[in-house]
C-alpha positions, -999 to 999 in steps of 0.1 A, spaced: -550 454 292 -540 468 326 -525 503 328 -512 521 358 -507 559 355 -489 579 381 -492 616 387 -484 642 413 -446 643 413 -427 675 412 -400 697 428 -405 707 464 -384 719 493 -374 699 524 -403 697 548 -430 702 522 -457 677 512 -468 660 480 -495 636 471 -490 610 444 -518 593 426 -519 561 406 -550 553 386 -555 518 372 -575 508 342 -584 475 328 -590 443 349 -584 461 382 -607 438 402 -578 413 399 -555 435 420 -550 423 456 -521 447 463 -513 481 450 -482 499 462 -454 523 456 -417 517 450 -389 543 443 -357 543 425 -327 566 422 -300 563 394 -278 533 398 -298 518 426 -324 491 429 -361 499 430 -370 500 467 -403 493 484 -421 524 499 -456 515 508 -484 490 499 -521 485 504 -528 448 504 -559 430 514 -570 460 535 -537 463 554 -511 489 549 -473 484 549 -445 509 549 -407 510 546 -391 520 578 -376 551 561 -410 566 554 -431 553 584 -448 581 602 -443 605 572 -460 588 543 -496 575 542 -510 552 515 -547 551 508 -569 535 482 -602 545 466 -616 514 450 -645 533 433 -619 554 414 -594 525 410 -568 548 425 -542 545 451 -526 576 467 -493 582 485 -494 613 508 -459 623 515 -452 647 544 -421 661 559 -402 653 527 -364 650 529 -338 653 501 -332 615 504 -368 610 493 -359 623 459 -365 595 434 -387 583 406 -418 568 422 -434 538 406 -469 525 412 -472 487 411 -499 461 414 -501 423 419 -524 395 427 -524 375 460 -491 357 453 -458 369 468 -449 396 493 -462 431 490 -427 444 496 -411 423 469 -402 440 436 -402 407 418 -437 398 430 -453 428 412 -472 420 380 -478 455 367 -459 488 368 -466 524 359 -440 545 341 -431 565 372 -433 601 384 -403 621 395 -401 636 430 -373 660 437 -368 674 472 -344 703 475 -326 715 507 
């Protein structure tokens, strides 16, 4: 059984940094893509960043501020978030999928974590 567990969320001020972690357990060798999405109340879950087949992808809104990295030995993917803005406040979800579908597509993801809350105050 595959599990994704996120950690690292919290309350920070605008301009601060946070690093999110997502550790996978189970049949992790099957993962081609691991990534991050975020969601605020009443809105859809939006793509943030993904590590897929050795390439990195970012939403335009976080490009230059967020960095995704992956440690295969630890089955962990990280999201380093710098220069945080209040509009980055959301529940951040880790996701994983096989080779099928786009890395930016919510519906292509096969597995999800339960999420970690990030709140950025002004």
